[in-house]
C-alpha atoms as one frame of an Amber mdcrd trajectory, in Angstrom:
protein
  21.251 -18.431 -33.124  20.599 -18.115 -29.009  16.949 -17.173 -28.307  17.133
 -13.577 -26.962  16.819 -13.266 -23.329  13.199 -10.862 -22.110  14.505  -8.023
 -20.626  15.670  -8.162 -16.755  13.522  -4.434 -16.859  10.496  -6.154 -18.510
  10.420  -8.876 -15.248  10.468  -5.741 -12.663   7.726  -3.772 -14.373   5.714
  -7.083 -14.657   6.868  -7.487 -10.915   5.346  -4.247 -10.191   2.510  -4.722
 -12.311   1.516  -7.942 -10.417   2.579  -5.755  -6.906  -0.568  -2.958  -7.245
  -2.774  -5.591  -8.363  -3.072  -8.530  -6.238  -0.102  -7.481  -3.530   3.369
  -8.847  -3.079   2.003 -12.781  -2.267   0.682 -12.481  -6.256   4.471 -12.243
  -7.503   5.538 -15.866  -8.067   8.402 -16.272 -10.723   6.580 -18.948 -12.883
   3.523 -16.473 -12.702   5.275 -13.645 -13.986   6.648 -15.427 -16.479   3.321
 -17.065 -17.553   2.147 -13.731 -18.096   5.255 -12.550 -19.830   4.946 -15.396
 -22.517   8.398 -16.638 -21.223   9.730 -19.689 -19.957  11.394 -18.808 -16.185
  14.994 -20.493 -16.392  15.266 -16.121 -18.519  14.562 -15.213 -14.674  17.487
 -16.967 -13.149  19.860 -15.291 -15.123  19.149 -11.712 -13.707  17.962 -12.548
  -9.441  19.562 -15.040  -8.025  15.647 -15.947  -6.471  12.122 -14.018  -5.772
  13.586 -12.358  -2.584  16.270 -10.930  -5.594  13.511  -9.780  -7.861  11.266
  -8.291  -5.088  14.471  -6.091  -3.823  15.390  -4.597  -7.753  11.193  -3.268
  -7.637  11.026  -1.700  -4.643  14.729   0.354  -6.525  12.643   0.533  -8.964
   9.884   2.537  -7.061  11.817   4.029  -4.988  13.744   5.606  -7.345  10.853
   6.636  -9.453   8.527   7.929  -6.569  11.655  10.148  -4.986  14.151  10.802
  -6.827  12.137  10.702 -10.252   9.745  13.119  -9.615  11.740  15.829  -6.719
  13.986  15.874 -10.259  11.384  16.605 -12.554   9.439  19.162  -9.998  13.193
  21.412  -9.367  13.007  20.608 -13.695   9.855  21.900 -14.372  10.122  25.033
 -11.316   7.524  26.815 -10.025   6.427  28.541  -6.534   6.630  26.318  -3.523
   2.990  25.164  -3.975   3.344  24.881  -7.272   6.130  22.434  -6.713   3.984
  20.227  -3.519   1.062  20.240  -5.998   3.132  18.641  -8.388   4.798  16.697
  -6.603   1.151  15.211  -5.352  -0.162  14.721  -8.664   2.760  12.730  -9.654
   3.226  10.826  -6.948  -0.978  10.052  -5.629  -1.743  10.487  -8.332  -0.442
   8.593 -11.257  -2.423   5.363 -12.697   1.767   3.714 -12.031   3.217   5.158
  -8.886  -0.436   5.311  -6.787  -1.421   1.827  -6.759   2.207   0.203  -6.615
   2.342   3.299  -3.237  -0.285   1.254  -1.988   0.469  -2.311  -2.496   4.250
  -1.087  -0.752   2.058   0.518   1.581   0.065  -2.529   3.086   3.259  -4.618
   2.354   5.559  -2.816   4.742   2.570  -3.719   6.940   3.696  -7.142   7.423
   7.176  -7.328   6.929   9.730  -5.000   8.801  12.570  -4.627   6.062   9.547
  -3.009   3.185   8.865  -1.162   6.772  12.729   0.765   6.904  12.417   1.399
   2.895   8.743   3.208   3.296   9.983   5.514   6.640  12.750   6.404   4.196
  10.889   6.727   1.030   8.005   8.618   3.461  11.079  11.142   4.743  11.821
  11.934   1.356   8.568  13.151   1.482   8.524  14.879   4.589  11.120  16.705
   4.372  10.026  17.892   0.416   7.198  19.147   2.392   8.256  20.405   5.118
  11.145  22.828   2.364   8.223  23.549   0.851   5.702  24.850   3.024   8.190
  26.685   5.515   8.657  28.855   2.471   5.519  30.757   3.397   5.192  29.140
   7.445   7.746  30.135   9.804   6.106  28.173  12.975   8.330  24.961  12.341
   5.427  23.359  15.071   3.522  24.290  12.381   5.505  23.287   9.046   5.069
  20.461  10.491   1.623  19.707  11.729   0.701  21.395   7.577   3.414  18.625
   6.180   1.981  15.585   7.902  -1.213  16.642   7.166  -0.103  17.432   3.900
   0.453  13.647   3.817  -2.249  12.189   5.398  -4.898  13.709   2.860  -2.725
  12.862  -0.395  -2.559   9.471   0.649  -5.560   8.847   2.778  -8.234  10.081
   0.179  -7.595   6.451  -1.712  -9.123   5.189   1.192 -11.845   7.120   2.579
 -15.142   5.866   1.286 -17.102   8.986   2.948 -19.804  11.563   0.769 -18.927
  14.468   1.196 -22.597  16.302   0.619 -23.313  18.157  -1.966 -19.648  18.703
  -2.674 -18.002  16.455  -4.988 -14.196  14.416  -2.967 -11.970  16.557  -5.921
 -13.638  19.890  -4.230 -13.251  18.953  -0.563  -9.848  18.032  -1.756  -8.873
  21.046  -2.899  -9.991  23.415  -0.370  -8.275  20.711   2.240  -5.245  21.790
  -0.434  -6.225  25.423  -0.415  -5.759  25.571   3.806  -3.333  23.216   4.166
  -1.055  26.337   1.810  -2.438  29.271   2.259  -4.058  29.150  -0.902
């Protein structure tokens, strides 16, 4: 009886975990095999090379952070402001997607193909913001500005190290969302 191979998805998942914690340079076949407790031979049954694994990781990230998020907010319903909030929480507050998203952003600074992929994902996210904000804001210039500001706050909050006086970060972010979403 032959030995069961490590499923393809486990290689992708472990690659995403490593990407999120160590960046793209840490995603190496030998290191992943060691983390999975297997030999690297099984890897080549699924992937031609490291580049194919990286592509599969990006496919998974893109699907989870756009298709699955959009499907979930539609399935769960609510008004446009609730949908924006839910999309932000699912994407930028999650222990899974947020670290991967931030790692992909860093990777995209050095790899044009990844930058193109990130642009596609960000454009889909901006399309959602434009559509939802456009339901309560009529000025197209203001819709675009609010969408950009909302997206910048969602991402930038993870990089900003400033204090907020006697306010917590969550209080300030909540007030920013209220302003952007006319709440």
